[in-house]
N, C-alpha and C positions, 0 to 999 in steps of 0.2 A: 504492499500500499503505499503509497504516496505520501510525505510527510506533508505536509501545509505548514512554510516557512514563517509563515506568523504565529502558529504554534503560541501559547502564552504558558508561563509557569507561574501554577502561584508559590509565595517566598515568604520564610517568616519573617522575623526583624533581623534584619542582617550585624549587627550589632550582639545583640543580648541572647538571639536564637530563640523568644517565646514568639508565639503564634498568637498574639491578643493585640490585632488590630483595630484599630476605631476611626471612623469616615470621618475624614475633616471637612464638616458638613457646606459649607460656602464655596469650597473651589470647585465644584461643577461647573461652577457660571461661567469661571474663565478656559473651562478645557474644553468645551464643548461634550459634558457629561461624561468625562473622564477625572476619578476616582483621586484621589489621593490619602495617607492616613501616616496616624500618629500612635508608634507601639506606647500600648496602655504599661509596660514595666517601665520600658526605661526613656519615652519621649522622641524617639525618633521618629524622623520625618522621612517615609518610601512612600516607595510606588508596592505593589502589592500582587499583580501579574504583568509577567514582562517576558517579552520573546528571548531566543538565545540571544549568546554575546556576540554571536557571527551575526547574526539580523540588525542589533541593535548599530554595532563596528558598518554592517552595512549602509544604513539608514542615515549617517553621520557622514559615511561616505560620500555616498550618490544623493541624498535627497537636499544633507541641509547644506552641504559644503559646494553644492552642486551650481552651475550657471543655467538660466533664465532667460527667455528672450519674452521682455514685456513691454510694448508699448514702443517697438522696433530697437528697443536699448535693452542690449546688455547687461542684464544685473544679477548680482550675486548673493547667494541667499544668505551667505554668510562668510565673513572674511575679516580675521585677526589684523586683517592690516587698515579697519576703519581707526579712527581717532579713539574711540571709546573704550576699544582691547588692544590700543598699542599706548592708551595712558595705561594699563592697570599691568602689561609686561612691562611696561617701562619701572612702572614701582616694584617690581618682580626683580628685575636683572638689578635694578639700587638696591635690592637689601641684599642682594647674595653678594657685588659687591662690597657698599660700604661699611652692613651687618655684619654677615658670614665673611665678611674677607678675604670669599674665593676668590684667588687669581692665579690658579696652578691645580691638576687633578683632571680628573676626566670625570663628566657631566653629563647623565642622562637624562633628558626629558622624554617620559610619558606622555602618549597624546601629542605630539610634535607638532600636529596641525601644517601650515605651513612652513614653520621655520622660524617663526616671527622672531620668538623670544630668544631661540640657541642665535640668532643671528645680531639680536642685540649682547646675547652676551658676550659673542665675536669681537664685537667691536668694543666695549669694554675692555674688555679680559681676555686678550689672542692667544696668551699661553695656556690658558683652559682648552682639552680635549674634549670635543661637543657629542655627541651621538641621541640619535631621534628615533623614537617607536613610535608608529604611526597607521594607522591600518588602509587610511588614503595612497592609492597608488599617483593619484597625480599632486598630495601634498611631499609625495617622498622625489617624486620627480622635480618638487622646485627647490626641493633640499637639496638633491643630489645638480642640481645646475647652479646652487651657489657654495658648493661644493662641503657640504655638509655632510658626513657619514649618517644612514639611519638604516634601516628596518623597515622594509613594509607588512605591516601585519600589526594584528592588538599583543599584548604584553606576554599573555597565553600563550600566543601564537609564536613567539619568540623564542618562550623558557623551551616548550618543546621542541624547536629548530633546532636541526645541525650548526646554524651559527651558536644557538643557546647552551647548547647542550654540552657544547666545546667555551663553551665561556668564560676563560681561567682571569681575565683583568675585570676584578668586578670596579666600580664604580664610586669617589668620596661623595656623591653627591646628585642625587635624583632629586629629579621637578615633576611635578604632577600640579596643571594651573587648568586649573576650569576642564576638567576631566575626571577626576575621583566621580562627581557626582553624574557620570553619562555615559557608565556601563553597568552590565548586566549583575555583574557582584563585585563590591568596592573590597570584602574581603581575599575576594583571587586576586586582587590590584595591587592589595597592600601585598600578602604573601610575596606575590612575583618582587616585587621589588623591595623587598627585603630581603630574599635569597641573591638577586644582582650588587646591592651595600656592598661597601666594605664593614666590617665589623666596628669601624668606628665614625664611620661615613653619617651623613644627615641626609632626614630625606625628604624638602618643602615643598607643602603640601596650599595650593589658594585655591579660593573660592567664591562665591557672595556672600559678604556678608547681609543677611535679611531678615531671622529668625530670631526674637528672644531680642530685638535694640530695636532702636526707635526708627519708624518707618522711612524708609528712605525712596521710595516710589512705589506708585500704586500697584495694588497686586494684579490689575491685570496686564501690566508690563511685566510679571516676576512671572506668575503661571502662561504659558501661552498656550496653540491649541498641535502644536507637534506633539505625535502618541508621547504619554506619557513616559513609557521607559527609555526611549532617548534621553531622563536625567530622572533618572530612579530616585536618588538622594538628594535630601535638602539638610545640610548640614548647619549646625549648632556648631562654638565653642565648645562645650561641652562632651557632644555626639562626636566628633571630629577625635578630639584628646581620649573616649572612652575605645572608639575603635582603634586608634592605632596603640595604647597600653594595654589591649590582649594577643600584643605582636612586639610587647616587649619594649615598646618605641615611646619618651616621653620627651614633653616641651622642653625645649632651649631656648625658644624665643617664640613674642608672637606681637602684633601687630595691635595697635590702639583698633581694631575691630569693631568697637560701639559706634564712631564713629567716624567710619570708611567705608566705604564702598566694598573693599579685600577684606575677607577672611585668610593670615597667612600665619602660619603657626610652623616649625621648622622642630623636629623629631630627633634623635638621636637616642640610642641605648641606655646612654652613658649619664641618663636626666636622675638627678636627684627626685628617690621620692622614699618614704620612709614603707615598713613591709608593708605594716596596718595601715596605711593608708589608701582610702580609696576617691577611685575618681570619680565622681558626683557628676548623676547624673537628671535630666530638665525632666522635670514634673512634666507628664502628660496634660494636664489641668490645663497647668500655664498657656501650653503650647494651643492648645484650643481657644484657650479664651486671647490669645495672640492672637489668632487668625480669623478670631471674630472681629474684635475692635480694629483687626486694619482690614475687611474687607466695610466696616463700616466708613471709617477714612477713605476709604478710598471712593467711595459714593461721590462724595466734592470733588473727583478729578476723573 
């Protein structure tokens, strides 16, 4: 029997593993009827029904990054070279250079897109050895034309490929920029990243600072009409730290995410945390109330 490539799978909470989601009531009107849930156990916001990792990667490669003909002009559905995206990638590049003071070593960007961040890093730190993992063949061609080494495929593909199996030179820094939220399994991506990281290396994750912080945009501009599993996870600062702690990573740097559009956190295995200390979670009732207030406020815009 031929398998439906759009077949979806129902999943439990990716952070705590408990299957006790509650739908966030207001979200369907912004997503053409697609639901978004919060875990009643740990407060993580996630999509419960998803297609396979291959299908989600394909959607990003062929549907979201595609070029379309509109009004006789070529329009790009998404590009990292827009001013808004360039600004947030520049923020990350400046953090790597000035806060982490990373000016030599090996850097891997997972979900490298068109290679814009790697290009920014090359201009700032020419002694850093750059590598990108990216599912889009077109984006990989763009990186190769810029002279940036890359591998086409998901990070899971890379690990099981002949290149990944024999990858002896691990990375000093792995960046995951607005990518962790866009895959089938955030756990698989972090596990893969940890296997490619040197023991004393750093993982830098950047995503949008949107949950349990002051409202920064109307809800209709946060939730979209794309398939919900192309953005399966909505991280808060606490939920991101809880995910990373399960793989032995602890926070070594975080930005002022509460008043910044970007939530940026750096993690290493050498973080300082007492054995009995617990990483706090979000209260799901607080998350539900937050979305209720966000929905009400968004009606003014």
